[in-house]
LUMVOZA-305009 format. One record per residue (C-alpha): residue number from 1; residue in three letters; x, y negated, z negated. Coordinates in steps of 0.1 Angstrom, whole numbers. Layout:
N
+-----+------+-------+-------+-------+
: pos : code :    xx :    yy :    zz :
+-----+------+-------+-------+-------+
: NUM :  ALA :     X :     Y :     Z :
...
+-----+------+-------+-------+-------+
***
This chain:
411
+-----+------+-------+-------+-------+
: pos : code :    xx :    yy :    zz :
+-----+------+-------+-------+-------+
:   1 :  MET :   -18 :  -967 :  -427 :
:   2 :  THR :     6 : -1000 :  -415 :
:   3 :  VAL :    35 :  -998 :  -444 :
:   4 :  GLU :    18 : -1029 :  -456 :
:   5 :  THR :   -15 : -1012 :  -462 :
:   6 :  MET :     2 :  -983 :  -478 :
:   7 :  ASP :    22 : -1005 :  -504 :
:   8 :  GLU :   -16 : -1022 :  -510 :
:   9 :  GLN :   -29 :  -994 :  -518 :
:  10 :  GLU :    -2 :  -979 :  -540 :
:  11 :  ASP :    -6 : -1014 :  -559 :
:  12 :  LYS :   -39 : -1008 :  -561 :
:  13 :  LEU :   -38 :  -970 :  -569 :
:  14 :  ARG :   -12 :  -985 :  -601 :
:  15 :  LYS :   -42 : -1009 :  -608 :
:  16 :  SER :   -64 :  -985 :  -610 :
:  17 :  LEU :   -44 :  -961 :  -633 :
:  18 :  LEU :   -34 :  -990 :  -661 :
:  19 :  ILE :   -69 : -1001 :  -667 :
:  20 :  PHE :   -82 :  -962 :  -671 :
:  21 :  ALA :   -52 :  -953 :  -698 :
:  22 :  SER :   -67 :  -990 :  -710 :
:  23 :  ALA :   -99 :  -979 :  -715 :
:  24 :  PHE :   -91 :  -945 :  -725 :
:  25 :  MET :   -69 :  -957 :  -753 :
:  26 :  THR :   -97 :  -982 :  -771 :
:  27 :  LEU :  -118 :  -949 :  -769 :
:  28 :  ALA :   -94 :  -927 :  -778 :
:  29 :  VAL :   -84 :  -952 :  -809 :
:  30 :  MET :  -125 :  -950 :  -822 :
:  31 :  LEU :  -126 :  -908 :  -816 :
:  32 :  TRP :   -86 :  -911 :  -840 :
:  33 :  LEU :  -106 :  -934 :  -869 :
:  34 :  ALA :  -141 :  -911 :  -866 :
:  35 :  ILE :  -119 :  -876 :  -870 :
:  36 :  TYR :  -100 :  -893 :  -900 :
:  37 :  TRP :  -134 :  -907 :  -918 :
:  38 :  MET :  -152 :  -875 :  -909 :
:  39 :  MET :  -127 :  -858 :  -927 :
:  40 :  GLY :  -123 :  -883 :  -961 :
:  41 :  LEU :   -96 :  -899 :  -950 :
:  42 :  ASN :  -101 :  -935 :  -955 :
:  43 :  PHE :   -77 :  -959 :  -939 :
:  44 :  SER :   -72 :  -994 :  -932 :
:  45 :  SER :   -91 : -1001 :  -898 :
:  46 :  ASN :   -74 : -1036 :  -891 :
:  47 :  VAL :   -46 : -1026 :  -868 :
:  48 :  PRO :   -69 : -1001 :  -842 :
:  49 :  LEU :  -100 : -1032 :  -842 :
:  50 :  ALA :   -72 : -1054 :  -835 :
:  51 :  TYR :   -61 : -1030 :  -811 :
:  52 :  GLN :   -92 : -1034 :  -795 :
:  53 :  ALA :  -101 : -1061 :  -793 :
:  54 :  VAL :   -69 : -1078 :  -779 :
:  55 :  SER :   -70 : -1042 :  -749 :
:  56 :  VAL :  -110 : -1055 :  -743 :
:  57 :  ALA :   -98 : -1094 :  -746 :
:  58 :  SER :   -69 : -1090 :  -716 :
:  59 :  LEU :   -94 : -1068 :  -694 :
:  60 :  VAL :  -113 : -1094 :  -695 :
:  61 :  TYR :   -89 : -1119 :  -687 :
:  62 :  TYR :   -75 : -1097 :  -656 :
:  63 :  HIS :  -110 : -1094 :  -641 :
:  64 :  LYS :  -115 : -1132 :  -647 :
:  65 :  THR :   -79 : -1139 :  -633 :
:  66 :  ARG :   -69 : -1109 :  -611 :
:  67 :  ASN :   -31 : -1115 :  -632 :
:  68 :  PHE :   -17 : -1080 :  -631 :
:  69 :  VAL :    13 : -1088 :  -645 :
:  70 :  VAL :     0 : -1107 :  -675 :
:  71 :  PHE :   -25 : -1079 :  -683 :
:  72 :  ARG :     2 : -1054 :  -676 :
:  73 :  PHE :    29 : -1062 :  -700 :
:  74 :  ILE :    -5 : -1069 :  -730 :
:  75 :  GLN :   -11 : -1038 :  -721 :
:  76 :  LEU :    23 : -1016 :  -725 :
:  77 :  SER :    25 : -1042 :  -756 :
:  78 :  LEU :    -2 : -1025 :  -773 :
:  79 :  PHE :    10 :  -994 :  -763 :
:  80 :  LEU :    44 :  -994 :  -776 :
:  81 :  PHE :    42 : -1014 :  -810 :
:  82 :  ALA :     0 : -1006 :  -823 :
:  83 :  PRO :    11 :  -968 :  -824 :
:  84 :  PHE :    42 :  -974 :  -848 :
:  85 :  ILE :    21 : -1002 :  -867 :
:  86 :  MET :    -2 :  -974 :  -872 :
:  87 :  GLN :    21 :  -956 :  -881 :
:  88 :  TRP :    40 :  -977 :  -910 :
:  89 :  SER :     9 :  -985 :  -926 :
:  90 :  ILE :     0 :  -950 :  -932 :
:  91 :  GLY :    32 :  -941 :  -943 :
:  92 :  SER :    51 :  -917 :  -931 :
:  93 :  SER :    61 :  -900 :  -894 :
:  94 :  VAL :    47 :  -870 :  -913 :
:  95 :  THR :    23 :  -880 :  -929 :
:  96 :  SER :     4 :  -901 :  -899 :
:  97 :  SER :    10 :  -869 :  -880 :
:  98 :  GLY :    30 :  -888 :  -855 :
:  99 :  VAL :    13 :  -913 :  -848 :
: 100 :  MET :    38 :  -932 :  -832 :
: 101 :  LEU :    37 :  -902 :  -801 :
: 102 :  TRP :    14 :  -926 :  -784 :
: 103 :  ALA :    37 :  -951 :  -780 :
: 104 :  LEU :    60 :  -929 :  -754 :
: 105 :  LEU :    30 :  -937 :  -732 :
: 106 :  ALA :    46 :  -975 :  -728 :
: 107 :  PRO :    76 :  -961 :  -714 :
: 108 :  VAL :    57 :  -937 :  -691 :
: 109 :  LEU :    33 :  -956 :  -682 :
: 110 :  ALA :    60 :  -984 :  -674 :
: 111 :  VAL :    79 :  -958 :  -649 :
: 112 :  VAL :    43 :  -953 :  -631 :
: 113 :  VAL :    30 :  -992 :  -626 :
: 114 :  ALA :    59 : -1013 :  -626 :
: 115 :  GLY :    85 :  -993 :  -614 :
: 116 :  TRP :   115 :  -973 :  -630 :
: 117 :  ARG :   140 : -1002 :  -635 :
: 118 :  GLU :   111 : -1024 :  -651 :
: 119 :  SER :   102 :  -994 :  -675 :
: 120 :  ILE :   140 :  -992 :  -690 :
: 121 :  PRO :   135 : -1017 :  -711 :
: 122 :  TRP :   101 : -1001 :  -728 :
: 123 :  PHE :   119 :  -968 :  -728 :
: 124 :  ILE :   151 :  -985 :  -750 :
: 125 :  ALA :   120 : -1007 :  -767 :
: 126 :  TYR :   103 :  -972 :  -778 :
: 127 :  ILE :   139 :  -957 :  -790 :
: 128 :  VAL :   146 :  -985 :  -813 :
: 129 :  LEU :   111 :  -980 :  -829 :
: 130 :  THR :   114 :  -948 :  -833 :
: 131 :  ALA :   146 :  -952 :  -847 :
: 132 :  VAL :   132 :  -975 :  -873 :
: 133 :  SER :   104 :  -952 :  -882 :
: 134 :  GLY :   133 :  -932 :  -891 :
: 135 :  TYR :   153 :  -951 :  -912 :
: 136 :  PHE :   123 :  -959 :  -926 :
: 137 :  ASP :   111 :  -922 :  -930 :
: 138 :  TYR :   142 :  -914 :  -947 :
: 139 :  PHE :   151 :  -944 :  -970 :
: 140 :  LEU :   113 :  -955 :  -983 :
: 141 :  GLY :    91 :  -925 :  -976 :
: 142 :  ALA :   110 :  -907 : -1007 :
: 143 :  GLY :    83 :  -897 : -1031 :
: 144 :  ILE :    51 :  -915 : -1016 :
: 145 :  GLN :    16 :  -892 : -1022 :
: 146 :  THR :    -6 :  -902 :  -998 :
: 147 :  GLY :   -30 :  -871 : -1013 :
: 148 :  ILE :   -37 :  -856 :  -974 :
: 149 :  PRO :   -33 :  -820 :  -975 :
: 150 :  MET :    -5 :  -805 :  -952 :
: 151 :  LYS :   -29 :  -786 :  -937 :
: 152 :  THR :   -49 :  -817 :  -920 :
: 153 :  ILE :   -13 :  -831 :  -915 :
: 154 :  GLY :    -8 :  -802 :  -895 :
: 155 :  VAL :   -37 :  -803 :  -875 :
: 156 :  PHE :   -38 :  -840 :  -867 :
: 157 :  PHE :     3 :  -832 :  -853 :
: 158 :  ALA :   -15 :  -808 :  -827 :
: 159 :  LEU :   -39 :  -828 :  -819 :
: 160 :  ASN :   -17 :  -863 :  -817 :
: 161 :  PHE :     8 :  -838 :  -798 :
: 162 :  ALA :   -17 :  -819 :  -775 :
: 163 :  ALA :   -39 :  -853 :  -765 :
: 164 :  MET :    -6 :  -877 :  -762 :
: 165 :  SER :     5 :  -841 :  -739 :
: 166 :  SER :   -24 :  -843 :  -718 :
: 167 :  ILE :   -24 :  -880 :  -715 :
: 168 :  ILE :     7 :  -884 :  -701 :
: 169 :  TYR :     6 :  -850 :  -678 :
: 170 :  PHE :   -30 :  -856 :  -657 :
: 171 :  LEU :   -18 :  -900 :  -649 :
: 172 :  ILE :    15 :  -889 :  -636 :
: 173 :  ARG :    -5 :  -854 :  -619 :
: 174 :  TYR :   -30 :  -882 :  -610 :
: 175 :  PHE :    -5 :  -905 :  -598 :
: 176 :  VAL :    13 :  -885 :  -582 :
: 177 :  LEU :   -16 :  -864 :  -556 :
: 178 :  GLU :   -30 :  -898 :  -551 :
: 179 :  THR :     8 :  -908 :  -535 :
: 180 :  GLU :     8 :  -874 :  -515 :
: 181 :  LYS :   -27 :  -881 :  -502 :
: 182 :  MET :   -15 :  -921 :  -487 :
: 183 :  ARG :    16 :  -906 :  -476 :
: 184 :  SER :     2 :  -876 :  -457 :
: 185 :  LYS :   -20 :  -903 :  -440 :
: 186 :  VAL :     8 :  -920 :  -432 :
: 187 :  ASN :    24 :  -892 :  -422 :
: 188 :  MET :    -3 :  -884 :  -399 :
: 189 :  GLN :    -9 :  -918 :  -386 :
: 190 :  HIS :    31 :  -919 :  -379 :
: 191 :  LYS :    21 :  -886 :  -357 :
: 192 :  GLN :    -6 :  -905 :  -335 :
: 193 :  LEU :    15 :  -933 :  -328 :
: 194 :  ILE :    38 :  -915 :  -317 :
: 195 :  GLU :    22 :  -891 :  -298 :
: 196 :  GLU :     3 :  -922 :  -281 :
: 197 :  GLN :    37 :  -932 :  -277 :
: 198 :  GLU :    50 :  -905 :  -259 :
: 199 :  LYS :    23 :  -911 :  -233 :
: 200 :  SER :    22 :  -944 :  -227 :
: 201 :  GLU :    60 :  -936 :  -224 :
: 202 :  GLN :    48 :  -909 :  -200 :
: 203 :  LEU :    22 :  -929 :  -184 :
: 204 :  LEU :    52 :  -958 :  -175 :
: 205 :  CYS :    74 :  -931 :  -162 :
: 206 :  ASN :    41 :  -922 :  -138 :
: 207 :  VAL :    40 :  -957 :  -127 :
: 208 :  LEU :    80 :  -962 :  -126 :
: 209 :  PRO :   108 :  -943 :  -118 :
: 210 :  VAL :   127 :  -928 :  -148 :
: 211 :  HIS :   157 :  -949 :  -144 :
: 212 :  ILE :   135 :  -980 :  -146 :
: 213 :  ALA :   110 :  -974 :  -171 :
: 214 :  GLN :   141 :  -968 :  -195 :
: 215 :  ARG :   152 : -1003 :  -186 :
: 216 :  LEU :   123 : -1020 :  -193 :
: 217 :  LYS :   118 : -1002 :  -224 :
: 218 :  GLY :   158 : -1009 :  -237 :
: 219 :  LYS :   155 : -1044 :  -222 :
: 220 :  PRO :   121 : -1064 :  -208 :
: 221 :  GLY :   126 : -1087 :  -184 :
: 222 :  LEU :   133 : -1094 :  -146 :
: 223 :  ILE :   143 : -1062 :  -130 :
: 224 :  ALA :   161 : -1067 :   -94 :
: 225 :  ASP :   185 : -1049 :   -74 :
: 226 :  GLY :   206 : -1043 :   -47 :
: 227 :  TYR :   212 : -1013 :   -24 :
: 228 :  ALA :   239 : -1011 :     3 :
: 229 :  ASP :   225 :  -975 :     7 :
: 230 :  VAL :   190 :  -959 :     4 :
: 231 :  THR :   166 :  -936 :    25 :
: 232 :  VAL :   132 :  -951 :    29 :
: 233 :  MET :   104 :  -927 :    40 :
: 234 :  PHE :    68 :  -932 :    49 :
: 235 :  ALA :    45 :  -905 :    54 :
: 236 :  ASP :     9 :  -919 :    69 :
: 237 :  MET :   -22 :  -895 :    77 :
: 238 :  VAL :   -33 :  -903 :   114 :
: 239 :  ASN :   -70 :  -910 :   119 :
: 240 :  PHE :   -78 :  -909 :    84 :
: 241 :  THR :  -103 :  -940 :    84 :
: 242 :  GLN :  -126 :  -920 :   111 :
: 243 :  LEU :  -122 :  -887 :    88 :
: 244 :  THR :  -135 :  -905 :    58 :
: 245 :  GLU :  -168 :  -917 :    75 :
: 246 :  GLN :  -175 :  -879 :    79 :
: 247 :  MET :  -171 :  -875 :    38 :
: 248 :  SER :  -182 :  -887 :     7 :
: 249 :  PRO :  -165 :  -908 :   -19 :
: 250 :  GLU :  -155 :  -879 :   -43 :
: 251 :  GLN :  -145 :  -856 :   -11 :
: 252 :  MET :  -123 :  -886 :     3 :
: 253 :  VAL :  -108 :  -888 :   -31 :
: 254 :  ALA :  -107 :  -850 :   -40 :
: 255 :  MET :   -89 :  -846 :    -7 :
: 256 :  LEU :   -62 :  -878 :    -8 :
: 257 :  ASN :   -55 :  -864 :   -46 :
: 258 :  THR :   -48 :  -828 :   -32 :
: 259 :  VAL :   -24 :  -840 :    -7 :
: 260 :  PHE :    -8 :  -868 :   -28 :
: 261 :  THR :    -4 :  -844 :   -61 :
: 262 :  TRP :    21 :  -817 :   -35 :
: 263 :  PHE :    37 :  -849 :   -21 :
: 264 :  ASP :    46 :  -857 :   -56 :
: 265 :  SER :    60 :  -819 :   -66 :
: 266 :  PHE :    76 :  -826 :   -38 :
: 267 :  SER :    96 :  -859 :   -45 :
: 268 :  GLU :   105 :  -842 :   -79 :
: 269 :  LYS :   119 :  -809 :   -62 :
: 270 :  TYR :   143 :  -832 :   -42 :
: 271 :  GLY :   149 :  -858 :   -64 :
: 272 :  LEU :   136 :  -886 :   -48 :
: 273 :  GLU :   115 :  -916 :   -66 :
: 274 :  LYS :    79 :  -921 :   -55 :
: 275 :  ILE :    76 :  -957 :   -47 :
: 276 :  LYS :    34 :  -961 :   -42 :
: 277 :  THR :     6 :  -953 :   -19 :
: 278 :  ILE :   -12 :  -971 :     4 :
: 279 :  GLY :   -43 :  -965 :    13 :
: 280 :  ASP :   -34 :  -927 :    30 :
: 281 :  ALA :     1 :  -938 :    29 :
: 282 :  TYR :    26 :  -921 :    13 :
: 283 :  MET :    59 :  -940 :     1 :
: 284 :  VAL :    89 :  -924 :   -16 :
: 285 :  ALA :   131 :  -931 :   -16 :
: 286 :  GLY :   164 :  -919 :   -19 :
: 287 :  GLY :   197 :  -940 :   -34 :
: 288 :  LEU :   175 :  -952 :   -61 :
: 289 :  THR :   200 :  -929 :   -87 :
: 290 :  ARG :   238 :  -922 :   -93 :
: 291 :  ASP :   229 :  -884 :   -95 :
: 292 :  ASN :   215 :  -880 :   -62 :
: 293 :  HIS :   242 :  -880 :   -34 :
: 294 :  ASN :   226 :  -857 :   -12 :
: 295 :  TYR :   197 :  -884 :    -6 :
: 296 :  VAL :   195 :  -884 :    30 :
: 297 :  ALA :   195 :  -843 :    37 :
: 298 :  ASN :   165 :  -843 :     7 :
: 299 :  VAL :   143 :  -865 :    16 :
: 300 :  ALA :   145 :  -849 :    56 :
: 301 :  ASP :   140 :  -814 :    35 :
: 302 :  MET :   107 :  -832 :    18 :
: 303 :  ALA :    97 :  -844 :    53 :
: 304 :  LEU :    97 :  -812 :    62 :
: 305 :  GLU :    79 :  -794 :    40 :
: 306 :  ILE :    48 :  -820 :    39 :
: 307 :  ARG :    50 :  -817 :    74 :
: 308 :  ASP :    49 :  -780 :    69 :
: 309 :  PHE :    19 :  -780 :    44 :
: 310 :  ILE :    -4 :  -803 :    60 :
: 311 :  SER :    -5 :  -777 :    91 :
: 312 :  SER :   -11 :  -750 :    71 :
: 313 :  HIS :   -32 :  -758 :    39 :
: 314 :  PRO :   -64 :  -744 :    50 :
: 315 :  ASP :   -90 :  -773 :    36 :
: 316 :  LEU :   -61 :  -799 :    56 :
: 317 :  VAL :   -66 :  -777 :    93 :
: 318 :  LYS :  -104 :  -766 :    82 :
: 319 :  ARG :  -107 :  -813 :    89 :
: 320 :  ASP :   -76 :  -809 :   114 :
: 321 :  LEU :   -58 :  -834 :    90 :
: 322 :  ALA :   -27 :  -844 :   110 :
: 323 :  ILE :     2 :  -869 :    94 :
: 324 :  HIS :    33 :  -889 :   114 :
: 325 :  ILE :    60 :  -897 :    90 :
: 326 :  GLY :    86 :  -926 :    98 :
: 327 :  ILE :   127 :  -924 :    82 :
: 328 :  ALA :   153 :  -953 :    81 :
: 329 :  THR :   183 :  -955 :    63 :
: 330 :  GLY :   204 :  -983 :    54 :
: 331 :  PRO :   201 : -1017 :    24 :
: 332 :  ILE :   172 : -1025 :     7 :
: 333 :  VAL :   166 : -1047 :   -24 :
: 334 :  ALA :   145 : -1035 :   -48 :
: 335 :  GLY :   125 : -1045 :   -83 :
: 336 :  VAL :    95 : -1050 :  -107 :
: 337 :  ILE :    71 : -1075 :  -100 :
: 338 :  GLY :    35 : -1084 :  -118 :
: 339 :  THR :    33 : -1082 :  -159 :
: 340 :  LYS :    -4 : -1069 :  -164 :
: 341 :  ARG :     1 : -1039 :  -134 :
: 342 :  ILE :    35 : -1040 :  -123 :
: 343 :  ILE :    48 : -1021 :   -96 :
: 344 :  TYR :    83 : -1011 :   -85 :
: 345 :  ASP :    88 : -1019 :   -53 :
: 346 :  LEU :   112 : -1022 :   -21 :
: 347 :  TRP :   119 : -1046 :     8 :
: 348 :  GLY :   143 : -1054 :    31 :
: 349 :  ASP :   149 : -1042 :    72 :
: 350 :  THR :   154 : -1006 :    63 :
: 351 :  VAL :   118 : -1001 :    47 :
: 352 :  ASN :   104 : -1021 :    75 :
: 353 :  ILE :   120 :  -999 :    94 :
: 354 :  ALA :   104 :  -968 :    84 :
: 355 :  SER :    67 :  -986 :    85 :
: 356 :  ARG :    73 :  -985 :   116 :
: 357 :  LEU :    86 :  -958 :   131 :
: 358 :  THR :    59 :  -944 :   111 :
: 359 :  ASP :    35 :  -963 :   130 :
: 360 :  GLU :    47 :  -953 :   162 :
: 361 :  ALA :    53 :  -916 :   156 :
: 362 :  ARG :    26 :  -891 :   168 :
: 363 :  GLY :     6 :  -872 :   147 :
: 364 :  GLY :    32 :  -838 :   136 :
: 365 :  ASN :    60 :  -864 :   137 :
: 366 :  ILE :    88 :  -873 :   120 :
: 367 :  GLN :   114 :  -900 :   138 :
: 368 :  VAL :   141 :  -916 :   116 :
: 369 :  ASP :   163 :  -945 :   131 :
: 370 :  LYS :   200 :  -938 :   140 :
: 371 :  ALA :   215 :  -943 :   109 :
: 372 :  THR :   196 :  -916 :    95 :
: 373 :  TYR :   202 :  -893 :   129 :
: 374 :  LEU :   242 :  -898 :   119 :
: 375 :  ARG :   241 :  -882 :    89 :
: 376 :  LEU :   220 :  -856 :    98 :
: 377 :  ARG :   228 :  -846 :   133 :
: 378 :  LYS :   253 :  -815 :   122 :
: 379 :  ASP :   228 :  -795 :   100 :
: 380 :  TYR :   195 :  -809 :   118 :
: 381 :  GLN :   180 :  -802 :   150 :
: 382 :  PHE :   165 :  -831 :   169 :
: 383 :  ASP :   147 :  -842 :   199 :
: 384 :  GLN :   162 :  -862 :   229 :
: 385 :  PRO :   171 :  -899 :   213 :
: 386 :  GLY :   142 :  -922 :   230 :
: 387 :  ILE :   139 :  -961 :   233 :
: 388 :  THR :   112 :  -973 :   207 :
: 389 :  HIS :   101 : -1005 :   209 :
: 390 :  LEU :    94 : -1015 :   170 :
: 391 :  LYS :    69 : -1049 :   162 :
: 392 :  GLY :    97 : -1078 :   149 :
: 393 :  LYS :   127 : -1056 :   155 :
: 394 :  GLY :   125 : -1048 :   194 :
: 395 :  ASP :   143 : -1018 :   216 :
: 396 :  MET :   154 :  -997 :   188 :
: 397 :  ALA :   171 :  -959 :   195 :
: 398 :  THR :   145 :  -930 :   177 :
: 399 :  TYR :   154 :  -895 :   169 :
: 400 :  GLY :   130 :  -866 :   164 :
: 401 :  LEU :   140 :  -846 :   132 :
: 402 :  ILE :   124 :  -809 :   145 :
: 403 :  GLY :   141 :  -786 :   118 :
: 404 :  LYS :   171 :  -777 :    98 :
: 405 :  ILE :   199 :  -758 :   118 :
: 406 :  HIS :   204 :  -723 :    99 :
: 407 :  PRO :   237 :  -710 :    93 :
: 408 :  ALA :   233 :  -685 :   122 :
: 409 :  GLN :   229 :  -718 :   146 :
: 410 :  HIS :   256 :  -733 :   143 :
: 411 :  ASP :   276 :  -697 :   147 :
+-----+------+-------+-------+-------+
***
């Protein structure tokens, strides 16, 4: 339920309350007269009948025009003035059994159906009319005898107090309960909206690096960044196409899901950014955020863990699955492309070199370029350098990463 819908529901509630109160008051006036006549107390019925005629006419007018403002003004005026006029036609507040109490419904209903600001004039009018009635009782009511027994006056006082108190209580109670129901619906929908928003944000963060997702949420638009130094890694499965010919689609997808889920956990473990998967290849990068200064070593560690995972996982060993990895370090351009299925991607020579190194590496091997080797040579063990011809780059010095040098090996 939106804020606009909430306002519409509250407005509908106010209208229904006023219509209910108007209909109830019309019936209450008839009942009030009937009780008096049954007790043999005959008063002029002009005021009650006029009240009913005007009230019914206003209801018909509202039904035809839907002009709630005019209908509200007429009904509140009837609630306010009719009880005082009826009291004055009978006599004093005592002989009328305090029938003016019914006028309290006007300012109370005004608070509910119009708002607290609009209710102020109605309350002031109620106080003024009450003071005027008190003046009449004090100066003009002395010595007037109506012949109404005090016990009858007492009974009607109790009836008027009880009826008026009950109406006010139940109207306000109904209004509060309905409002709470609407608020509860709004809170529930707000909670669901927050949950859906969190799911959308989580999905966005699954598709894009977290820092890129935050930038898109804060300022949608073109995102393009240049980085002077980033380490890029590709991990590609060997002979995967031939392997899939021996598997059902479900088996193939399940195996890829197992492998890439583990790769995702490795990239999270080492604080790296998963860029994308391309078929059976996995692309990851380090150095895209400022909070990871040891990204070259982290990429190397992830590559070693990937190699160990592939070579030791029972299901993958059974299928004789192998992987080759290429790592390169250098400048890249990064950005978000697309509008419907947006992706975050990297471009530049560094990306191309990492991809070519992957293609040239044998199964189970990790090939790195010279820039990566120079960063890692003190803490990692490498094969003797070789010269590899890379498509589009020519002959380049490449190094095979074997493993990490333990402290004892340094000694």
